[in-house]
All heavy atoms as a GROMACS GRO file, in nm:
protein
  619
    1MET      N    1   2.822  -0.428   6.994
    1MET     CA    2   2.778  -0.433   6.857
    1MET      C    3   2.821  -0.565   6.794
    1MET      O    4   2.936  -0.604   6.802
    1MET     CB    5   2.836  -0.315   6.781
    1MET     CG    6   2.788  -0.302   6.641
    1MET     SD    7   2.845  -0.144   6.574
    1MET     CE    8   2.776  -0.156   6.416
    2GLU      N    9   2.729  -0.632   6.733
    2GLU     CA   10   2.755  -0.764   6.675
    2GLU      C   11   2.820  -0.751   6.537
    2GLU      O   12   2.776  -0.674   6.454
    2GLU     CB   13   2.624  -0.840   6.662
    2GLU     CG   14   2.640  -0.983   6.619
    2GLU     CD   15   2.507  -1.054   6.611
    2GLU    OE1   16   2.416  -1.020   6.689
    2GLU    OE2   17   2.494  -1.144   6.527
    3GLN      N   18   2.927  -0.829   6.515
    3GLN     CA   19   2.993  -0.829   6.385
    3GLN      C   20   2.923  -0.926   6.292
    3GLN      O   21   2.878  -1.032   6.333
    3GLN     CB   22   3.139  -0.873   6.398
    3GLN     CG   23   3.230  -0.765   6.450
    3GLN     CD   24   3.375  -0.809   6.440
    3GLN    OE1   25   3.404  -0.927   6.427
    3GLN    NE2   26   3.464  -0.714   6.448
    4GLN      N   27   2.914  -0.885   6.163
    4GLN     CA   28   2.857  -0.974   6.064
    4GLN      C   29   2.954  -1.088   6.036
    4GLN      O   30   3.076  -1.070   6.043
    4GLN     CB   31   2.831  -0.900   5.933
    4GLN     CG   32   2.711  -0.810   5.935
    4GLN     CD   33   2.686  -0.758   5.796
    4GLN    OE1   34   2.772  -0.698   5.735
    4GLN    NE2   35   2.565  -0.781   5.747
    5PRO      N   36   2.903  -1.205   6.002
    5PRO     CA   37   2.993  -1.315   5.965
    5PRO      C   38   3.063  -1.282   5.834
    5PRO      O   39   3.011  -1.207   5.750
    5PRO     CB   40   2.898  -1.434   5.949
    5PRO     CG   41   2.763  -1.374   5.928
    5PRO     CD   42   2.763  -1.243   5.997
    6ILE      N   43   3.181  -1.338   5.815
    6ILE     CA   44   3.258  -1.316   5.693
    6ILE      C   45   3.200  -1.403   5.582
    6ILE      O   46   3.178  -1.522   5.601
    6ILE     CB   47   3.407  -1.347   5.716
    6ILE    CG1   48   3.464  -1.244   5.815
    6ILE    CG2   49   3.484  -1.345   5.586
    6ILE    CD1   50   3.604  -1.270   5.860
    7THR      N   51   3.176  -1.343   5.467
    7THR     CA   52   3.121  -1.413   5.351
    7THR      C   53   3.234  -1.446   5.254
    7THR      O   54   3.318  -1.361   5.224
    7THR     CB   55   3.017  -1.324   5.279
    7THR    OG1   56   2.915  -1.289   5.371
    7THR    CG2   57   2.956  -1.396   5.160
    8LEU      N   58   3.238  -1.570   5.205
    8LEU     CA   59   3.336  -1.611   5.105
    8LEU      C   60   3.296  -1.554   4.970
    8LEU      O   61   3.178  -1.529   4.942
    8LEU     CB   62   3.344  -1.763   5.098
    8LEU     CG   63   3.392  -1.834   5.225
    8LEU    CD1   64   3.381  -1.985   5.208
    8LEU    CD2   65   3.534  -1.793   5.260
    9LEU      N   66   3.394  -1.536   4.882
    9LEU     CA   67   3.367  -1.477   4.751
    9LEU      C   68   3.268  -1.560   4.670
    9LEU      O   69   3.184  -1.504   4.599
    9LEU     CB   70   3.498  -1.459   4.673
    9LEU     CG   71   3.596  -1.357   4.732
    9LEU    CD1   72   3.724  -1.352   4.649
    9LEU    CD2   73   3.534  -1.219   4.744
   10ASN      N   74   3.275  -1.692   4.679
   10ASN     CA   75   3.181  -1.777   4.606
   10ASN      C   76   3.038  -1.764   4.655
   10ASN      O   77   2.944  -1.802   4.584
   10ASN     CB   78   3.222  -1.925   4.616
   10ASN     CG   79   3.321  -1.964   4.508
   10ASN    OD1   80   3.331  -1.899   4.405
   10ASN    ND2   81   3.394  -2.070   4.533
   11ASP      N   82   3.019  -1.710   4.774
   11ASP     CA   83   2.885  -1.697   4.831
   11ASP      C   84   2.823  -1.559   4.810
   11ASP      O   85   2.713  -1.533   4.856
   11ASP     CB   86   2.889  -1.729   4.981
   11ASP     CG   87   2.929  -1.872   5.007
   11ASP    OD1   88   2.900  -1.959   4.921
   11ASP    OD2   89   2.989  -1.899   5.112
   12LEU      N   90   2.893  -1.470   4.740
   12LEU     CA   91   2.837  -1.337   4.713
   12LEU      C   92   2.719  -1.350   4.618
   12LEU      O   93   2.717  -1.433   4.528
   12LEU     CB   94   2.944  -1.246   4.651
   12LEU     CG   95   3.063  -1.211   4.740
   12LEU    CD1   96   3.163  -1.128   4.662
   12LEU    CD2   97   3.018  -1.139   4.865
   13ASP      N   98   2.619  -1.266   4.639
   13ASP     CA   99   2.497  -1.267   4.560
   13ASP      C  100   2.474  -1.126   4.508
   13ASP      O  101   2.472  -1.029   4.586
   13ASP     CB  102   2.380  -1.310   4.649
   13ASP     CG  103   2.248  -1.319   4.577
   13ASP    OD1  104   2.238  -1.278   4.461
   13ASP    OD2  105   2.152  -1.367   4.640
   14LEU      N  106   2.455  -1.111   4.377
   14LEU     CA  107   2.435  -0.980   4.317
   14LEU      C  108   2.308  -0.910   4.366
   14LEU      O  109   2.294  -0.788   4.350
   14LEU     CB  110   2.430  -0.991   4.164
   14LEU     CG  111   2.561  -1.031   4.097
   14LEU    CD1  112   2.541  -1.051   3.948
   14LEU    CD2  113   2.669  -0.928   4.124
   15ASN      N  114   2.216  -0.982   4.423
   15ASN     CA  115   2.092  -0.923   4.471
   15ASN      C  116   2.104  -0.866   4.612
   15ASN      O  117   2.008  -0.811   4.664
   15ASN     CB  118   1.979  -1.026   4.467
   15ASN     CG  119   1.946  -1.067   4.326
   15ASN    OD1  120   1.942  -0.984   4.236
   15ASN    ND2  121   1.927  -1.196   4.305
   16GLN      N  122   2.220  -0.881   4.674
   16GLN     CA  123   2.244  -0.826   4.807
   16GLN      C  124   2.368  -0.738   4.802
   16GLN      O  125   2.456  -0.759   4.717
   16GLN     CB  126   2.265  -0.937   4.909
   16GLN     CG  127   2.141  -1.021   4.933
   16GLN     CD  128   2.164  -1.124   5.043
   16GLN    OE1  129   2.276  -1.146   5.088
   16GLN    NE2  130   2.057  -1.186   5.086
   17ASP      N  131   2.376  -0.643   4.892
   17ASP     CA  132   2.493  -0.555   4.891
   17ASP      C  133   2.547  -0.524   5.031
   17ASP      O  134   2.621  -0.430   5.050
   17ASP     CB  135   2.462  -0.424   4.818
   17ASP     CG  136   2.350  -0.345   4.883
   17ASP    OD1  137   2.299  -0.388   4.988
   17ASP    OD2  138   2.315  -0.239   4.829
   18ASN      N  139   2.513  -0.605   5.127
   18ASN     CA  140   2.560  -0.582   5.262
   18ASN      C  141   2.638  -0.704   5.310
   18ASN      O  142   2.583  -0.794   5.374
   18ASN     CB  143   2.442  -0.553   5.356
   18ASN     CG  144   2.487  -0.509   5.493
   18ASN    OD1  145   2.602  -0.472   5.512
   18ASN    ND2  146   2.398  -0.515   5.589
   19TYR      N  147   2.766  -0.708   5.276
   19TYR     CA  148   2.851  -0.821   5.309
   19TYR      C  149   2.973  -0.774   5.387
   19TYR      O  150   3.017  -0.661   5.373
   19TYR     CB  151   2.904  -0.890   5.182
   19TYR     CG  152   2.801  -0.966   5.105
   19TYR    CD1  153   2.752  -0.918   4.984
   19TYR    CD2  154   2.752  -1.086   5.152
   19TYR    CE1  155   2.658  -0.989   4.912
   19TYR    CE2  156   2.658  -1.158   5.080
   19TYR     CZ  157   2.612  -1.109   4.961
   19TYR     OH  158   2.519  -1.179   4.890
   20THR      N  159   3.030  -0.865   5.462
   20THR     CA  160   3.161  -0.847   5.520
   20THR      C  161   3.250  -0.953   5.458
   20THR      O  162   3.220  -1.073   5.467
   20THR     CB  163   3.158  -0.865   5.674
   20THR    OG1  164   3.069  -0.767   5.729
   20THR    CG2  165   3.296  -0.849   5.733
   21ILE      N  166   3.354  -0.909   5.388
   21ILE     CA  167   3.448  -1.003   5.327
   21ILE      C  168   3.587  -0.978   5.384
   21ILE      O  169   3.618  -0.867   5.428
   21ILE     CB  170   3.449  -0.993   5.173
   21ILE    CG1  171   3.494  -0.856   5.126
   21ILE    CG2  172   3.314  -1.031   5.114
   21ILE    CD1  173   3.519  -0.846   4.977
   22LYS      N  174   3.667  -1.082   5.384
   22LYS     CA  175   3.806  -1.071   5.427
   22LYS      C  176   3.888  -1.129   5.314
   22LYS      O  177   3.878  -1.249   5.284
   22LYS     CB  178   3.828  -1.149   5.557
   22LYS     CG  179   3.968  -1.137   5.610
   22LYS     CD  180   3.981  -1.210   5.742
   22LYS     CE  181   4.122  -1.198   5.797
   22LYS     NZ  182   4.134  -1.269   5.925
   23VAL      N  183   3.969  -1.045   5.250
   23VAL     CA  184   4.045  -1.087   5.132
   23VAL      C  185   4.188  -1.036   5.141
   23VAL      O  186   4.219  -0.945   5.217
   23VAL     CB  187   3.981  -1.035   5.002
   23VAL    CG1  188   3.843  -1.096   4.980
   23VAL    CG2  189   3.974  -0.885   4.998
   24ARG      N  190   4.271  -1.098   5.059
   24ARG     CA  191   4.409  -1.053   5.040
   24ARG      C  192   4.417  -0.999   4.898
   24ARG      O  193   4.361  -1.058   4.804
   24ARG     CB  194   4.506  -1.170   5.057
   24ARG     CG  195   4.651  -1.132   5.038
   24ARG     CD  196   4.743  -1.247   5.079
   24ARG     NE  197   4.728  -1.364   4.997
   24ARG     CZ  198   4.808  -1.394   4.895
   24ARG    NH1  199   4.907  -1.316   4.863
   24ARG    NH2  200   4.788  -1.504   4.826
   25ILE      N  201   4.482  -0.885   4.881
   25ILE     CA  202   4.502  -0.829   4.747
   25ILE      C  203   4.623  -0.897   4.686
   25ILE      O  204   4.736  -0.881   4.733
   25ILE     CB  205   4.521  -0.676   4.752
   25ILE    CG1  206   4.396  -0.610   4.810
   25ILE    CG2  207   4.551  -0.623   4.612
   25ILE    CD1  208   4.408  -0.460   4.831
   26VAL      N  209   4.599  -0.978   4.583
   26VAL     CA  210   4.705  -1.053   4.516
   26VAL      C  211   4.780  -0.963   4.419
   26VAL      O  212   4.902  -0.970   4.406
   26VAL     CB  213   4.646  -1.175   4.442
   26VAL    CG1  214   4.753  -1.251   4.366
   26VAL    CG2  215   4.574  -1.266   4.540
   27ARG      N  216   4.707  -0.879   4.348
   27ARG     CA  217   4.766  -0.788   4.249
   27ARG      C  218   4.688  -0.657   4.254
   27ARG      O  219   4.565  -0.658   4.264
   27ARG     CB  220   4.758  -0.851   4.110
   27ARG     CG  221   4.809  -0.766   3.998
   27ARG     CD  222   4.964  -0.771   3.990
   27ARG     NE  223   5.008  -0.700   3.870
   27ARG     CZ  224   5.043  -0.572   3.868
   27ARG    NH1  225   5.040  -0.501   3.977
   27ARG    NH2  226   5.082  -0.516   3.756
   28LEU      N  227   4.759  -0.544   4.247
   28LEU     CA  228   4.698  -0.413   4.254
   28LEU      C  229   4.760  -0.320   4.152
   28LEU      O  230   4.883  -0.317   4.137
   28LEU     CB  231   4.717  -0.355   4.395
   28LEU     CG  232   4.670  -0.212   4.421
   28LEU    CD1  233   4.518  -0.204   4.417
   28LEU    CD2  234   4.723  -0.164   4.555
   29TRP      N  235   4.676  -0.249   4.078
   29TRP     CA  236   4.727  -0.149   3.984
   29TRP      C  237   4.624  -0.036   3.975
   29TRP      O  238   4.510  -0.052   4.015
   29TRP     CB  239   4.758  -0.209   3.847
   29TRP     CG  240   4.640  -0.262   3.771
   29TRP    CD1  241   4.572  -0.199   3.670
   29TRP    CD2  242   4.578  -0.389   3.785
   29TRP    NE1  243   4.470  -0.278   3.623
   29TRP    CE2  244   4.472  -0.398   3.692
   29TRP    CE3  245   4.598  -0.499   3.869
   29TRP    CZ2  246   4.389  -0.509   3.680
   29TRP    CZ3  247   4.514  -0.609   3.857
   29TRP    CH2  248   4.412  -0.613   3.763
   30SER      N  249   4.669   0.077   3.925
   30SER     CA  250   4.578   0.191   3.912
   30SER      C  251   4.561   0.227   3.766
   30SER      O  252   4.647   0.198   3.683
   30SER     CB  253   4.631   0.310   3.991
   30SER     OG  254   4.755   0.350   3.941
   31ARG      N  255   4.447   0.289   3.737
   31ARG     CA  256   4.420   0.339   3.602
   31ARG      C  257   4.411   0.490   3.609
   31ARG      O  258   4.350   0.547   3.699
   31ARG     CB  259   4.288   0.284   3.549
   31ARG     CG  260   4.300   0.146   3.491
   31ARG     CD  261   4.177   0.110   3.414
   31ARG     NE  262   4.078   0.053   3.506
   31ARG     CZ  263   3.951   0.032   3.476
   31ARG    NH1  264   3.904   0.067   3.360
   31ARG    NH2  265   3.870  -0.021   3.564
   32ALA      N  266   4.471   0.554   3.509
   32ALA     CA  267   4.472   0.700   3.504
   32ALA      C  268   4.337   0.754   3.458
   32ALA      O  269   4.262   0.687   3.388
   32ALA     CB  270   4.581   0.747   3.409
   33SER      N  271   4.310   0.876   3.498
   33SER     CA  272   4.190   0.945   3.456
   33SER      C  273   4.197   0.972   3.305
   33SER      O  274   4.304   0.992   3.250
   33SER     CB  275   4.178   1.078   3.531
   33SER     OG  276   4.070   1.153   3.484
   34PHE      N  277   4.083   0.972   3.240
   34PHE     CA  278   4.078   0.993   3.096
   34PHE      C  279   4.125   1.134   3.059
   34PHE      O  280   4.194   1.153   2.960
   34PHE     CB  281   3.937   0.971   3.043
   34PHE     CG  282   3.882   0.834   3.076
   34PHE    CD1  283   3.779   0.820   3.165
   34PHE    CD2  284   3.937   0.720   3.018
   34PHE    CE1  285   3.729   0.695   3.197
   34PHE    CE2  286   3.889   0.594   3.050
   34PHE     CZ  287   3.785   0.582   3.139
   35ASN      N  288   4.087   1.232   3.139
   35ASN     CA  289   4.120   1.371   3.109
   35ASN      C  290   4.253   1.415   3.164
   35ASN      O  291   4.310   1.514   3.118
   35ASN     CB  292   4.010   1.464   3.163
   35ASN     CG  293   3.875   1.434   3.103
   35ASN    OD1  294   3.865   1.392   2.989
   35ASN    ND2  295   3.771   1.456   3.181
   36ASN      N  296   4.303   1.347   3.266
   36ASN     CA  297   4.428   1.385   3.331
   36ASN      C  298   4.508   1.260   3.365
   36ASN      O  299   4.483   1.196   3.466
   36ASN     CB  300   4.399   1.466   3.458
   36ASN     CG  301   4.524   1.516   3.525
   36ASN    OD1  302   4.635   1.485   3.485
   36ASN    ND2  303   4.506   1.594   3.631
   37PRO      N  304   4.605   1.225   3.280
   37PRO     CA  305   4.682   1.101   3.303
   37PRO      C  306   4.761   1.098   3.434
   37PRO      O  307   4.805   0.993   3.477
   37PRO     CB  308   4.776   1.094   3.184
   37PRO     CG  309   4.743   1.208   3.095
   37PRO     CD  310   4.644   1.295   3.161
   38ARG      N  311   4.777   1.211   3.499
   38ARG     CA  312   4.850   1.215   3.627
   38ARG      C  313   4.758   1.188   3.746
   38ARG      O  314   4.805   1.173   3.858
   38ARG     CB  315   4.917   1.351   3.644
   38ARG     CG  316   5.026   1.374   3.544
   38ARG     CD  317   5.092   1.505   3.566
   38ARG     NE  318   5.194   1.526   3.464
   38ARG     CZ  319   5.258   1.637   3.446
   38ARG    NH1  320   5.230   1.741   3.523
   38ARG    NH2  321   5.349   1.648   3.352
   39GLN      N  322   4.630   1.183   3.721
   39GLN     CA  323   4.533   1.161   3.828
   39GLN      C  324   4.480   1.018   3.822
   39GLN      O  325   4.448   0.967   3.715
   39GLN     CB  326   4.417   1.260   3.813
   39GLN     CG  327   4.317   1.253   3.924
   39GLN     CD  328   4.206   1.356   3.904
   39GLN    OE1  329   4.184   1.404   3.795
   39GLN    NE2  330   4.138   1.388   4.012
   40VAL      N  331   4.472   0.952   3.936
   40VAL     CA  332   4.420   0.815   3.943
   40VAL      C  333   4.269   0.818   3.929
   40VAL      O  334   4.201   0.891   4.001
   40VAL     CB  335   4.462   0.746   4.075
   40VAL    CG1  336   4.396   0.610   4.087
   40VAL    CG2  337   4.613   0.734   4.083
   41TYR      N  338   4.217   0.738   3.838
   41TYR     CA  339   4.072   0.725   3.820
   41TYR      C  340   4.017   0.613   3.909
   41TYR      O  341   3.916   0.630   3.976
   41TYR     CB  342   4.040   0.698   3.673
   41TYR     CG  343   3.896   0.664   3.648
   41TYR    CD1  344   3.797   0.761   3.660
   41TYR    CD2  345   3.857   0.535   3.615
   41TYR    CE1  346   3.663   0.730   3.638
   41TYR    CE2  347   3.724   0.503   3.593
   41TYR     CZ  348   3.628   0.601   3.605
   41TYR     OH  349   3.496   0.571   3.583
   42CYS      N  350   4.085   0.497   3.907
   42CYS     CA  351   4.039   0.386   3.990
   42CYS      C  352   4.155   0.292   4.018
   42CYS      O  353   4.260   0.297   3.956
   42CYS     CB  354   3.923   0.311   3.924
   42CYS     SG  355   3.970   0.212   3.783
   43TYR      N  356   4.132   0.207   4.116
   43TYR     CA  357   4.226   0.102   4.153
   43TYR      C  358   4.164  -0.032   4.112
   43TYR      O  359   4.053  -0.063   4.151
   43TYR     CB  360   4.254   0.102   4.303
   43TYR     CG  361   4.321   0.227   4.351
   43TYR    CD1  362   4.248   0.332   4.405
   43TYR    CD2  363   4.458   0.242   4.340
   43TYR    CE1  364   4.310   0.448   4.448
   43TYR    CE2  365   4.521   0.357   4.382
   43TYR     CZ  366   4.446   0.460   4.436
   43TYR     OH  367   4.508   0.575   4.478
   44ASP      N  368   4.238  -0.108   4.035
   44ASP     CA  369   4.197  -0.243   3.998
   44ASP      C  370   4.276  -0.341   4.082
   44ASP      O  371   4.392  -0.314   4.118
   44ASP     CB  372   4.227  -0.270   3.850
   44ASP     CG  373   4.131  -0.200   3.758
   44ASP    OD1  374   4.017  -0.247   3.747
   44ASP    OD2  375   4.169  -0.098   3.697
   45MET      N  376   4.216  -0.454   4.111
   45MET     CA  377   4.287  -0.552   4.193
   45MET      C  378   4.233  -0.692   4.169
   45MET      O  379   4.119  -0.709   4.125
   45MET     CB  380   4.275  -0.516   4.341
   45MET     CG  381   4.134  -0.509   4.394
   45MET     SD  382   4.122  -0.425   4.552
   45MET     CE  383   4.094  -0.258   4.496
   46ILE      N  384   4.317  -0.788   4.196
   46ILE     CA  385   4.276  -0.928   4.206
   46ILE      C  386   4.278  -0.959   4.354
   46ILE      O  387   4.379  -0.940   4.422
   46ILE     CB  388   4.373  -1.023   4.130
   46ILE    CG1  389   4.389  -0.981   3.984
   46ILE    CG2  390   4.328  -1.168   4.144
   46ILE    CD1  391   4.264  -0.994   3.900
   47ILE      N  392   4.163  -1.005   4.406
   47ILE     CA  393   4.153  -1.037   4.548
   47ILE      C  394   4.134  -1.187   4.565
   47ILE      O  395   4.086  -1.255   4.474
   47ILE     CB  396   4.039  -0.959   4.616
   47ILE    CG1  397   3.905  -0.983   4.546
   47ILE    CG2  398   4.071  -0.810   4.618
   47ILE    CD1  399   3.785  -0.917   4.612
   48MET      N  400   4.173  -1.238   4.681
   48MET     CA  401   4.161  -1.381   4.709
   48MET      C  402   4.113  -1.398   4.853
   48MET      O  403   4.165  -1.335   4.944
   48MET     CB  404   4.294  -1.452   4.689
   48MET     CG  405   4.289  -1.601   4.712
   48MET     SD  406   4.441  -1.689   4.664
   48MET     CE  407   4.555  -1.625   4.785
   49ASP      N  408   4.014  -1.487   4.871
   49ASP     CA  409   3.963  -1.512   5.006
   49ASP      C  410   4.041  -1.627   5.072
   49ASP      O  411   4.136  -1.681   5.015
   49ASP     CB  412   3.812  -1.537   5.007
   49ASP     CG  413   3.769  -1.664   4.935
   49ASP    OD1  414   3.854  -1.749   4.904
   49ASP    OD2  415   3.647  -1.679   4.910
   50GLN      N  416   3.999  -1.667   5.190
   50GLN     CA  417   4.074  -1.765   5.269
   50GLN      C  418   4.074  -1.906   5.211
   50GLN      O  419   4.158  -1.987   5.248
   50GLN     CB  420   4.020  -1.768   5.412
   50GLN     CG  421   3.874  -1.810   5.422
   50GLN     CD  422   3.815  -1.779   5.558
   50GLN    OE1  423   3.868  -1.697   5.632
   50GLN    NE2  424   3.705  -1.844   5.590
   51VAL      N  425   3.982  -1.937   5.119
   51VAL     CA  426   3.982  -2.070   5.057
   51VAL      C  427   4.047  -2.069   4.918
   51VAL      O  428   4.047  -2.170   4.850
   51VAL     CB  429   3.840  -2.132   5.050
   51VAL    CG1  430   3.786  -2.156   5.190
   51VAL    CG2  431   3.746  -2.047   4.969
   52GLY      N  432   4.098  -1.952   4.876
   52GLY     CA  433   4.172  -1.944   4.750
   52GLY      C  434   4.091  -1.899   4.630
   52GLY      O  435   4.142  -1.895   4.519
   53THR      N  436   3.966  -1.862   4.649
   53THR     CA  437   3.884  -1.812   4.540
   53THR      C  438   3.931  -1.671   4.504
   53THR      O  439   3.945  -1.586   4.591
   53THR     CB  440   3.735  -1.806   4.579
   53THR    OG1  441   3.694  -1.937   4.618
   53THR    CG2  442   3.649  -1.759   4.464
   54LYS      N  443   3.955  -1.649   4.374
   54LYS     CA  444   4.004  -1.519   4.328
   54LYS      C  445   3.894  -1.447   4.250
   54LYS      O  446   3.810  -1.510   4.186
   54LYS     CB  447   4.127  -1.535   4.239
   54LYS     CG  448   4.246  -1.588   4.312
   54LYS     CD  449   4.365  -1.602   4.220
   54LYS     CE  450   4.482  -1.666   4.294
   54LYS     NZ  451   4.592  -1.695   4.202
   55MET      N  452   3.902  -1.315   4.253
   55MET     CA  453   3.803  -1.232   4.184
   55MET      C  454   3.870  -1.099   4.148
   55MET      O  455   3.954  -1.050   4.223
   55MET     CB  456   3.685  -1.207   4.278
   55MET     CG  457   3.576  -1.119   4.221
   55MET     SD  458   3.446  -1.087   4.342
   55MET     CE  459   3.367  -1.248   4.349
   56GLN      N  460   3.832  -1.044   4.033
   56GLN     CA  461   3.879  -0.911   3.998
   56GLN      C  462   3.783  -0.810   4.058
   56GLN      O  463   3.660  -0.830   4.059
   56GLN     CB  464   3.886  -0.892   3.848
   56GLN     CG  465   3.940  -0.755   3.809
   56GLN     CD  466   3.957  -0.738   3.660
   56GLN    OE1  467   3.938  -0.830   3.583
   56GLN    NE2  468   3.993  -0.618   3.621
   57ALA      N  469   3.837  -0.702   4.109
   57ALA     CA  470   3.754  -0.597   4.170
   57ALA      C  471   3.816  -0.462   4.138
   57ALA      O  472   3.933  -0.453   4.099
   57ALA     CB  473   3.748  -0.617   4.321
   58PHE      N  474   3.738  -0.358   4.154
   58PHE     CA  475   3.791  -0.223   4.140
   58PHE      C  476   3.716  -0.130   4.233
   58PHE      O  477   3.605  -0.157   4.277
   58PHE     CB  478   3.783  -0.174   3.995
   58PHE     CG  479   3.646  -0.128   3.952
   58PHE    CD1  480   3.611   0.004   3.961
   58PHE    CD2  481   3.554  -0.219   3.903
   58PHE    CE1  482   3.485   0.047   3.922
   58PHE    CE2  483   3.429  -0.179   3.863
   58PHE     CZ  484   3.393  -0.044   3.873
   59VAL      N  485   3.781  -0.020   4.264
   59VAL     CA  486   3.719   0.085   4.343
   59VAL      C  487   3.760   0.218   4.283
   59VAL      O  488   3.876   0.239   4.247
   59VAL     CB  489   3.758   0.075   4.492
   59VAL    CG1  490   3.905   0.090   4.513
   59VAL    CG2  491   3.682   0.176   4.575
   60LEU      N  492   3.663   0.306   4.264
   60LEU     CA  493   3.692   0.439   4.213
   60LEU      C  494   3.777   0.514   4.315
   60LEU      O  495   3.755   0.505   4.435
   60LEU     CB  496   3.564   0.516   4.185
   60LEU     CG  497   3.473   0.458   4.077
   60LEU    CD1  498   3.344   0.538   4.069
   60LEU    CD2  499   3.544   0.458   3.942
   61ALA      N  500   3.874   0.589   4.266
   61ALA     CA  501   3.964   0.662   4.355
   61ALA      C  502   3.888   0.757   4.446
   61ALA      O  503   3.921   0.770   4.564
   61ALA     CB  504   4.068   0.737   4.273
   62LYS      N  505   3.782   0.821   4.394
   62LYS     CA  506   3.706   0.914   4.478
   62LYS      C  507   3.637   0.844   4.595
   62LYS      O  508   3.608   0.906   4.696
   62LYS     CB  509   3.604   0.991   4.394
   62LYS     CG  510   3.492   0.906   4.339
   62LYS     CD  511   3.397   0.989   4.256
   62LYS     CE  512   3.282   0.904   4.205
   62LYS     NZ  513   3.188   0.983   4.128
   63ASN      N  514   3.613   0.713   4.583
   63ASN     CA  515   3.552   0.636   4.692
   63ASN      C  516   3.656   0.569   4.781
   63ASN      O  517   3.620   0.511   4.883
   63ASN     CB  518   3.459   0.530   4.636
   63ASN     CG  519   3.342   0.589   4.560
   63ASN    OD1  520   3.300   0.700   4.588
   63ASN    ND2  521   3.291   0.516   4.464
   64ALA      N  522   3.781   0.575   4.743
   64ALA     CA  523   3.886   0.502   4.816
   64ALA      C  524   3.974   0.592   4.902
   64ALA      O  525   4.066   0.542   4.964
   64ALA     CB  526   3.973   0.427   4.716
   65ARG      N  527   3.947   0.719   4.908
   65ARG     CA  528   4.036   0.813   4.977
   65ARG      C  529   4.069   0.768   5.120
   65ARG      O  530   4.184   0.769   5.159
   65ARG     CB  531   3.977   0.953   4.980
   65ARG     CG  532   3.956   1.014   4.844
   65ARG     CD  533   4.088   1.058   4.781
   65ARG     NE  534   4.059   1.122   4.653
   65ARG     CZ  535   4.109   1.080   4.539
   65ARG    NH1  536   4.190   0.978   4.536
   65ARG    NH2  537   4.079   1.142   4.427
   66GLU      N  538   3.970   0.729   5.197
   66GLU     CA  539   3.997   0.694   5.337
   66GLU      C  540   4.058   0.555   5.353
   66GLU      O  541   4.106   0.520   5.460
   66GLU     CB  542   3.872   0.707   5.422
   66GLU     CG  543   3.760   0.610   5.390
   66GLU     CD  544   3.638   0.634   5.474
   66GLU    OE1  545   3.636   0.585   5.590
   66GLU    OE2  546   3.547   0.701   5.425
   67TYR      N  547   4.058   0.474   5.246
   67TYR     CA  548   4.114   0.338   5.254
   67TYR      C  549   4.241   0.321   5.173
   67TYR      O  550   4.299   0.212   5.172
   67TYR     CB  551   4.011   0.237   5.203
   67TYR     CG  552   3.881   0.243   5.278
   67TYR    CD1  553   3.767   0.296   5.220
   67TYR    CD2  554   3.871   0.196   5.408
   67TYR    CE1  555   3.647   0.302   5.289
   67TYR    CE2  556   3.752   0.203   5.478
   67TYR     CZ  557   3.640   0.256   5.419
   67TYR     OH  558   3.523   0.262   5.487
   68GLU      N  559   4.287   0.425   5.104
   68GLU     CA  560   4.405   0.413   5.017
   68GLU      C  561   4.525   0.356   5.090
   68GLU      O  562   4.600   0.276   5.033
   68GLU     CB  563   4.442   0.549   4.956
   68GLU     CG  564   4.371   0.579   4.829
   68GLU     CD  565   4.408   0.714   4.771
   68GLU    OE1  566   4.416   0.811   4.848
   68GLU    OE2  567   4.430   0.720   4.650
   69HIS      N  568   4.545   0.392   5.214
   69HIS     CA  569   4.660   0.344   5.290
   69HIS      C  570   4.655   0.193   5.311
   69HIS      O  571   4.757   0.130   5.338
   69HIS     CB  572   4.671   0.417   5.423
   69HIS     CG  573   4.560   0.388   5.518
   69HIS    ND1  574   4.435   0.445   5.506
   69HIS    CD2  575   4.552   0.304   5.624
   69HIS    CE1  576   4.356   0.399   5.602
   69HIS    NE2  577   4.423   0.313   5.674
   70MET      N  578   4.538   0.131   5.299
   70MET     CA  579   4.524  -0.013   5.320
   70MET      C  580   4.532  -0.092   5.188
   70MET      O  581   4.540  -0.214   5.192
   70MET     CB  582   4.391  -0.044   5.389
   70MET     CG  583   4.384   0.013   5.527
   70MET     SD  584   4.237  -0.026   5.627
   70MET     CE  585   4.112  -0.075   5.515
   71LEU      N  586   4.531  -0.024   5.075
   71LEU     CA  587   4.535  -0.094   4.946
   71LEU      C  588   4.680  -0.129   4.912
   71LEU      O  589   4.753  -0.051   4.853
   71LEU     CB  590   4.474  -0.006   4.836
   71LEU     CG  591   4.325   0.021   4.847
   71LEU    CD1  592   4.280   0.116   4.736
   71LEU    CD2  593   4.246  -0.107   4.843
   72LYS      N  594   4.720  -0.248   4.953
   72LYS     CA  595   4.856  -0.297   4.930
   72LYS      C  596   4.850  -0.444   4.890
   72LYS      O  597   4.765  -0.518   4.939
   72LYS     CB  598   4.940  -0.283   5.057
   72LYS     CG  599   4.964  -0.140   5.098
   72LYS     CD  600   5.052  -0.137   5.222
   72LYS     CE  601   5.095   0.000   5.261
   72LYS     NZ  602   4.998   0.094   5.297
   73GLU      N  603   4.941  -0.483   4.802
   73GLU     CA  604   4.949  -0.625   4.766
   73GLU      C  605   5.001  -0.705   4.885
   73GLU      O  606   5.087  -0.660   4.959
   73GLU     CB  607   5.043  -0.644   4.646
   73GLU     CG  608   4.985  -0.592   4.517
   73GLU     CD  609   5.074  -0.621   4.397
   73GLU    OE1  610   5.152  -0.717   4.399
   73GLU    OE2  611   5.065  -0.542   4.301
   74ASN      N  612   4.947  -0.825   4.900
   74ASN     CA  613   4.981  -0.918   5.007
   74ASN      C  614   4.941  -0.856   5.138
   74ASN      O  615   4.927  -0.897   5.235
   74ASN     CB  616   5.126  -0.958   5.007
   74ASN     CG  617   5.159  -1.040   4.883
   74ASN    OD1  618   5.078  -1.117   4.836
   74ASN    ND2  619   5.275  -1.020   4.830
   0.00000   0.00000   0.00000
């Protein structure tokens, strides 16, 4: 199976949604649910690619269950 090439953050295009990116999480924090402050609603992060381009990103907690163990700074 052929791997897709890694796309830099500056090369992302809003008209496409099938990318492979490789980033480092520079900063990570969570936001609480509106109805239940003890429940995580989403994870916010600042990510950086290999050339130093930074971008803010987030993922809803319900979509991050299988990747939560990988969401770590540095």
